[in-house]
Every structure is written in structure tokens, then in C-alpha cells.
KEMIGU-430569 format. One record per residue: residue number from 1; residue in one letter; x, z, y of N, C-alpha, C in turn. Coordinates in nm, 3 decimals, decimal comma, padded with zeros to 5 digits. Layout:
<r num="NUM" residuo="a" n_u="X" n_w="Z" n_v="Y" ca_u="X" ca_w="Z" ca_v="Y" c_u="X" c_w="Z" c_v="Y"/>
...
//
This chain:
<r num="1" residuo="m" n_u="-01,187" n_w="-00,812" n_v="03,358" ca_u="-01,127" ca_w="-00,913" ca_v="03,239" c_u="-01,061" c_w="-01,007" c_v="03,293"/>
<r num="2" residuo="q" n_u="-00,938" n_w="-01,024" n_v="03,239" ca_u="-00,853" ca_w="-01,154" ca_v="03,286" c_u="-00,793" c_w="-01,220" c_v="03,158"/>
<r num="3" residuo="g" n_u="-00,797" n_w="-01,344" n_v="03,175" ca_u="-00,750" ca_w="-01,425" ca_v="03,079" c_u="-00,661" c_w="-01,535" c_v="03,114"/>
<r num="4" residuo="f" n_u="-00,563" n_w="-01,564" n_v="03,028" ca_u="-00,474" ca_w="-01,672" ca_v="03,057" c_u="-00,398" c_w="-01,732" c_v="02,934"/>
<r num="5" residuo="p" n_u="-00,362" n_w="-01,855" n_v="02,952" ca_u="-00,288" ca_w="-01,912" ca_v="02,819" c_u="-00,146" c_w="-01,843" c_v="02,780"/>
<r num="6" residuo="v" n_u="-00,113" n_w="-01,827" n_v="02,661" ca_u="00,008" ca_w="-01,783" ca_v="02,625" c_u="00,059" c_w="-01,860" c_v="02,503"/>
<r num="7" residuo="s" n_u="00,189" n_w="-01,876" n_v="02,510" ca_u="00,256" ca_w="-01,945" ca_v="02,405" c_u="00,351" c_w="-01,843" c_v="02,317"/>
<r num="8" residuo="l" n_u="00,339" n_w="-01,841" n_v="02,193" ca_u="00,404" ca_w="-01,747" ca_v="02,111" c_u="00,490" c_w="-01,831" c_v="02,024"/>
<r num="9" residuo="v" n_u="00,614" n_w="-01,800" n_v="01,977" ca_u="00,694" ca_w="-01,883" ca_v="01,882" c_u="00,777" c_w="-01,781" c_v="01,779"/>
<r num="10" residuo="a" n_u="00,743" n_w="-01,806" n_v="01,675" ca_u="00,813" ca_w="-01,741" ca_v="01,563" c_u="00,902" c_w="-01,812" c_v="01,467"/>
<r num="11" residuo="a" n_u="01,017" n_w="-01,770" n_v="01,417" ca_u="01,095" ca_w="-01,832" ca_v="01,348" c_u="01,122" c_w="-01,757" c_v="01,207"/>
<r num="12" residuo="a" n_u="01,142" n_w="-01,832" n_v="01,093" ca_u="01,187" ca_w="-01,776" ca_v="00,972" c_u="01,315" c_w="-01,812" c_v="00,942"/>
<r num="13" residuo="f" n_u="01,407" n_w="-01,730" n_v="00,892" ca_u="01,538" ca_w="-01,748" ca_v="00,860" c_u="01,560" c_w="-01,731" c_v="00,724"/>
<r num="14" residuo="n" n_u="01,655" n_w="-01,808" n_v="00,649" ca_u="01,706" ca_w="-01,770" ca_v="00,522" c_u="01,815" c_w="-01,674" c_v="00,518"/>
<r num="15" residuo="s" n_u="01,871" n_w="-01,639" n_v="00,392" ca_u="01,969" ca_w="-01,544" ca_v="00,380" c_u="02,095" c_w="-01,573" c_v="00,465"/>
<r num="16" residuo="a" n_u="02,118" n_w="-01,699" n_v="00,495" ca_u="02,246" ca_w="-01,745" ca_v="00,557" c_u="02,224" c_w="-01,742" c_v="00,706"/>
<r num="17" residuo="g" n_u="02,097" n_w="-01,699" n_v="00,753" ca_u="02,082" ca_w="-01,707" ca_v="00,910" c_u="02,047" c_w="-01,834" c_v="00,960"/>
<r num="18" residuo="t" n_u="02,007" n_w="-01,936" n_v="00,864" ca_u="01,959" ca_w="-02,061" ca_v="00,905" c_u="01,823" c_w="-02,065" c_v="00,942"/>
<r num="19" residuo="i" n_u="01,765" n_w="-02,139" n_v="01,040" ca_u="01,633" ca_w="-02,140" ca_v="01,076" c_u="01,558" c_w="-02,226" c_v="00,977"/>
<r num="20" residuo="i" n_u="01,457" n_w="-02,190" n_v="00,909" ca_u="01,396" ca_w="-02,283" ca_v="00,814" c_u="01,263" c_w="-02,323" c_v="00,863"/>
<r num="21" residuo="v" n_u="01,182" n_w="-02,238" n_v="00,930" ca_u="01,058" ca_w="-02,276" ca_v="00,985" c_u="01,038" c_w="-02,214" c_v="01,131"/>
<r num="22" residuo="i" n_u="00,974" n_w="-02,297" n_v="01,213" ca_u="00,945" ca_w="-02,249" ca_v="01,346" c_u="00,805" c_w="-02,279" c_v="01,364"/>
<r num="23" residuo="i" n_u="00,727" n_w="-02,171" n_v="01,396" ca_u="00,587" ca_w="-02,178" ca_v="01,418" c_u="00,550" c_w="-02,158" c_v="01,566"/>
<r num="24" residuo="g" n_u="00,494" n_w="-02,249" n_v="01,635" ca_u="00,447" ca_w="-02,221" ca_v="01,772" c_u="00,294" c_w="-02,203" c_v="01,780"/>
<r num="25" residuo="l" n_u="00,247" n_w="-02,100" n_v="01,855" ca_u="00,105" ca_w="-02,067" ca_v="01,860" c_u="00,072" c_w="-02,079" c_v="02,015"/>
<r num="26" residuo="s" n_u="-00,040" n_w="-02,160" n_v="02,047" ca_u="-00,098" ca_w="-02,181" ca_v="02,169" c_u="-00,215" c_w="-02,089" c_v="02,169"/>
<r num="27" residuo="v" n_u="-00,227" n_w="-01,971" n_v="02,234" ca_u="-00,337" ca_w="-01,890" ca_v="02,239" c_u="-00,394" c_w="-01,853" c_v="02,372"/>
<r num="28" residuo="f" n_u="-00,505" n_w="-01,801" n_v="02,385" ca_u="-00,565" ca_w="-01,751" ca_v="02,502" c_u="-00,576" c_w="-01,601" c_v="02,497"/>
<r num="29" residuo="a" n_u="-00,513" n_w="-01,531" n_v="02,582" ca_u="-00,509" ca_w="-01,387" ca_v="02,567" c_u="-00,601" c_w="-01,338" c_v="02,682"/>
<r num="30" residuo="v" n_u="-00,683" n_w="-01,237" n_v="02,630" ca_u="-00,792" ca_w="-01,171" ca_v="02,727" c_u="-00,742" c_w="-01,026" c_v="02,721"/>
<r num="31" residuo="f" n_u="-00,724" n_w="-00,966" n_v="02,843" ca_u="-00,707" ca_w="-00,825" ca_v="02,852" c_u="-00,815" c_w="-00,755" c_v="02,921"/>
<r num="32" residuo="f" n_u="-00,859" n_w="-00,654" n_v="02,851" ca_u="-00,975" ca_w="-00,560" ca_v="02,902" c_u="-00,923" c_w="-00,447" c_v="02,970"/>
<r num="33" residuo="t" n_u="-00,893" n_w="-00,460" n_v="03,109" ca_u="-00,818" ca_w="-00,360" ca_v="03,158" c_u="-00,900" c_w="-00,243" c_v="03,224"/>
<r num="34" residuo="y" n_u="-01,029" n_w="-00,245" n_v="03,212" ca_u="-01,125" ca_w="-00,144" ca_v="03,267" c_u="-01,157" c_w="-00,039" c_v="03,146"/>
<r num="35" residuo="q" n_u="-01,084" n_w="-00,064" n_v="03,042" ca_u="-01,106" ca_w="00,034" ca_v="02,933" c_u="-00,991" c_w="00,142" c_v="02,924"/>
<r num="36" residuo="p" n_u="-01,017" n_w="00,259" n_v="02,877" ca_u="-00,901" ca_w="00,360" ca_v="02,878" c_u="-00,766" c_w="00,299" c_v="02,792"/>
<r num="37" residuo="v" n_u="-00,793" n_w="00,228" n_v="02,696" ca_u="-00,681" ca_w="00,160" ca_v="02,621" c_u="-00,684" c_w="00,018" c_v="02,633"/>
<r num="38" residuo="e" n_u="-00,581" n_w="-00,037" n_v="02,669" ca_u="-00,580" ca_w="-00,191" ca_v="02,687" c_u="-00,588" c_w="-00,264" c_v="02,556"/>
<r num="39" residuo="v" n_u="-00,662" n_w="-00,360" n_v="02,542" ca_u="-00,696" ca_w="-00,422" ca_v="02,414" c_u="-00,660" c_w="-00,570" c_v="02,434"/>
<r num="40" residuo="v" n_u="-00,583" n_w="-00,628" n_v="02,357" ca_u="-00,541" ca_w="-00,769" ca_v="02,355" c_u="-00,623" c_w="-00,836" c_v="02,253"/>
<r num="41" residuo="v" n_u="-00,684" n_w="-00,942" n_v="02,290" ca_u="-00,784" ca_w="-01,031" ca_v="02,206" c_u="-00,713" c_w="-01,165" c_v="02,219"/>
<r num="42" residuo="l" n_u="-00,676" n_w="-01,230" n_v="02,102" ca_u="-00,625" ca_w="-01,381" ca_v="02,092" c_u="-00,740" c_w="-01,462" c_v="02,053"/>
<r num="43" residuo="v" n_u="-00,775" n_w="-01,574" n_v="02,125" ca_u="-00,876" ca_w="-01,650" ca_v="02,097" c_u="-00,829" c_w="-01,791" c_v="02,102"/>
<r num="44" residuo="d" n_u="-00,891" n_w="-01,884" n_v="02,039" ca_u="-00,869" ca_w="-02,034" ca_v="02,054" c_u="-00,713" c_w="-02,041" c_v="02,017"/>
<r num="45" residuo="v" n_u="-00,689" n_w="-02,016" n_v="01,884" ca_u="-00,557" ca_w="-02,023" ca_v="01,829" c_u="-00,535" c_w="-02,161" c_v="01,779"/>
<r num="46" residuo="t" n_u="-00,428" n_w="-02,236" n_v="01,826" ca_u="-00,390" ca_w="-02,357" ca_v="01,774" c_u="-00,235" c_w="-02,339" c_v="01,728"/>
<r num="47" residuo="v" n_u="-00,229" n_w="-02,381" n_v="01,598" ca_u="-00,092" ca_w="-02,361" ca_v="01,519" c_u="-00,013" c_w="-02,496" c_v="01,508"/>
<r num="48" residuo="d" n_u="00,102" n_w="-02,488" n_v="01,548" ca_u="00,193" ca_w="-02,604" ca_v="01,538" c_u="00,303" c_w="-02,564" c_v="01,459"/>
<r num="49" residuo="i" n_u="00,338" n_w="-02,630" n_v="01,342" ca_u="00,440" ca_w="-02,593" ca_v="01,249" c_u="00,547" c_w="-02,698" c_v="01,242"/>
<r num="50" residuo="y" n_u="00,666" n_w="-02,671" n_v="01,263" ca_u="00,794" ca_w="-02,760" ca_v="01,270" c_u="00,861" c_w="-02,723" c_v="01,152"/>
<r num="51" residuo="l" n_u="00,885" n_w="-02,793" n_v="01,055" ca_u="00,964" ca_w="-02,773" ca_v="00,945" c_u="01,101" c_w="-02,826" c_v="00,962"/>
<r num="52" residuo="v" n_u="01,207" n_w="-02,745" n_v="00,942" ca_u="01,346" ca_w="-02,796" ca_v="00,945" c_u="01,406" c_w="-02,823" c_v="00,818"/>
<r num="53" residuo="q" n_u="01,474" n_w="-02,921" n_v="00,800" ca_u="01,518" ca_w="-02,966" ca_v="00,673" c_u="01,629" c_w="-02,855" c_v="00,617"/>
<r num="54" residuo="v" n_u="01,594" n_w="-02,833" n_v="00,503" ca_u="01,683" ca_w="-02,728" ca_v="00,422" c_u="01,722" c_w="-02,795" c_v="00,298"/>
<r num="55" residuo="t" n_u="01,852" n_w="-02,767" n_v="00,260" ca_u="01,890" ca_w="-02,815" ca_v="00,137" c_u="01,832" c_w="-02,754" c_v="00,018"/>
<r num="56" residuo="e" n_u="01,805" n_w="-02,831" n_v="-00,083" ca_u="01,734" ca_w="-02,777" ca_v="-00,200" c_u="01,841" c_w="-02,683" c_v="-00,284"/>
<r num="57" residuo="a" n_u="01,790" n_w="-02,578" n_v="-00,342" ca_u="01,877" ca_w="-02,497" ca_v="-00,431" c_u="01,887" c_w="-02,552" c_v="-00,545"/>
<r num="58" residuo="v" n_u="01,996" n_w="-02,545" n_v="-00,618" ca_u="02,037" ca_w="-02,606" ca_v="-00,746" c_u="02,075" c_w="-02,498" c_v="-00,835"/>
<r num="59" residuo="i" n_u="01,988" n_w="-02,480" n_v="-00,955" ca_u="02,035" ca_w="-02,366" ca_v="-01,038" c_u="02,112" c_w="-02,432" c_v="-01,165"/>
<r num="60" residuo="q" n_u="02,215" n_w="-02,366" n_v="-01,202" ca_u="02,300" ca_w="-02,424" ca_v="-01,310" c_u="02,318" c_w="-02,315" c_v="-01,410"/>
<r num="61" residuo="a" n_u="02,322" n_w="-02,330" n_v="-01,532" ca_u="02,371" ca_w="-02,229" ca_v="-01,635" c_u="02,512" c_w="-02,230" c_v="-01,630"/>
<r num="62" residuo="v" n_u="02,565" n_w="-02,114" n_v="-01,642" ca_u="02,720" ca_w="-02,100" ca_v="-01,650" c_u="02,770" c_w="-02,078" c_v="-01,784"/>
<r num="63" residuo="d" n_u="02,866" n_w="-02,138" n_v="-01,830" ca_u="02,930" ca_w="-02,126" ca_v="-01,970" c_u="03,054" c_w="-02,058" c_v="-01,954"/>
<r num="64" residuo="g" n_u="03,076" n_w="-01,958" n_v="-02,019" ca_u="03,212" ca_w="-01,879" ca_v="-02,009" c_u="03,327" c_w="-01,981" c_v="-02,045"/>
<r num="65" residuo="a" n_u="03,316" n_w="-02,068" n_v="-02,129" ca_u="03,423" ca_w="-02,151" ca_v="-02,170" c_u="03,471" c_w="-02,231" c_v="-02,061"/>
<r num="66" residuo="s" n_u="03,375" n_w="-02,274" n_v="-01,976" ca_u="03,418" ca_w="-02,358" ca_v="-01,864" c_u="03,482" c_w="-02,291" c_v="-01,750"/>
<r num="67" residuo="i" n_u="03,470" n_w="-02,151" n_v="-01,761" ca_u="03,542" ca_w="-02,086" ca_v="-01,645" c_u="03,689" c_w="-02,036" c_v="-01,708"/>
<r num="68" residuo="r" n_u="03,706" n_w="-02,058" n_v="-01,821" ca_u="03,826" ca_w="-02,035" ca_v="-01,886" c_u="03,851" c_w="-01,894" c_v="-01,915"/>
<r num="69" residuo="q" n_u="03,741" n_w="-01,826" n_v="-01,955" ca_u="03,754" ca_w="-01,674" ca_v="-01,987" c_u="03,809" c_w="-01,665" c_v="-02,131"/>
<r num="70" residuo="g" n_u="03,895" n_w="-01,561" n_v="-02,143" ca_u="03,963" ca_w="-01,545" ca_v="-02,281" c_u="03,861" c_w="-01,483" c_v="-02,388"/>
<r num="71" residuo="s" n_u="03,759" n_w="-01,416" n_v="-02,334" ca_u="03,668" ca_w="-01,373" ca_v="-02,429" c_u="03,540" c_w="-01,472" c_v="-02,468"/>
<r num="72" residuo="g" n_u="03,534" n_w="-01,574" n_v="-02,394" ca_u="03,433" ca_w="-01,681" ca_v="-02,411" c_u="03,304" c_w="-01,640" c_v="-02,372"/>
<r num="73" residuo="d" n_u="03,281" n_w="-01,512" n_v="-02,319" ca_u="03,153" ca_w="-01,487" ca_v="-02,268" c_u="03,123" c_w="-01,520" c_v="-02,119"/>
<r num="74" residuo="a" n_u="02,992" n_w="-01,551" n_v="-02,094" ca_u="02,971" ca_w="-01,606" ca_v="-01,957" c_u="02,985" c_w="-01,475" c_v="-01,854"/>
<r num="75" residuo="i" n_u="03,034" n_w="-01,504" n_v="-01,739" ca_u="03,052" ca_w="-01,381" ca_v="-01,645" c_u="02,926" c_w="-01,402" c_v="-01,556"/>
<r num="76" residuo="a" n_u="02,843" n_w="-01,502" n_v="-01,562" ca_u="02,724" ca_w="-01,505" ca_v="-01,471" c_u="02,623" c_w="-01,584" c_v="-01,553"/>
<r num="77" residuo="q" n_u="02,496" n_w="-01,553" n_v="-01,526" ca_u="02,390" ca_w="-01,624" ca_v="-01,605" c_u="02,346" c_w="-01,738" c_v="-01,525"/>
<r num="78" residuo="w" n_u="02,344" n_w="-01,732" n_v="-01,388" ca_u="02,293" ca_w="-01,840" ca_v="-01,309" c_u="02,369" c_w="-01,860" c_v="-01,166"/>
<r num="79" residuo="i" n_u="02,401" n_w="-01,972" n_v="-01,129" ca_u="02,461" ca_w="-01,999" ca_v="-01,006" c_u="02,350" c_w="-02,074" c_v="-00,925"/>
<r num="80" residuo="v" n_u="02,337" n_w="-02,009" n_v="-00,804" ca_u="02,244" ca_w="-02,087" ca_v="-00,706" c_u="02,338" c_w="-02,144" c_v="-00,590"/>
<r num="81" residuo="a" n_u="02,332" n_w="-02,265" n_v="-00,566" ca_u="02,414" ca_w="-02,329" ca_v="-00,463" c_u="02,326" c_w="-02,386" c_v="-00,363"/>
//
């Protein structure tokens, strides 16, 4: 049985490809190499979360008249900016 510290990093992205959350994990991995199938066990998990500032979504109703549509009907119900 062998054990050693391991650092894992995961990131979450929004639809524009901007990083919004980075999660760092400090773990201790143990490998059981004397078994027919290698098993990885993660123990002593410490989680560090770093939040990256993201602009807040603004939702506005769209009025067809403000878009200067001849029919006066809205072409979209919501705009997310």
C-alpha cells in the first residue's frame, strides 16, 4: 500500500467560456497495488473554493413598439444580458 498527497483542481465555465468557479482539492491518495484491480481511495479531503466575480444577469421584458416593429408584436419575450 502506498500513499501520497495529491492536489486536484476543477473549474466551472459559463456559456461564454469564462471561468466562474475554481475548486481546489487537497487529498491523500492510497493505492492498493497488491490486489488484481487497482483501487484508488481518497481520504482527508480539504476543499478550497475560489469564487470569481461574474456580472449579474439582467432580465428585461421586450416591447415590440420599442423595437419599431410594424405589427407591434414583441419579437422576444425576455432579454438576458
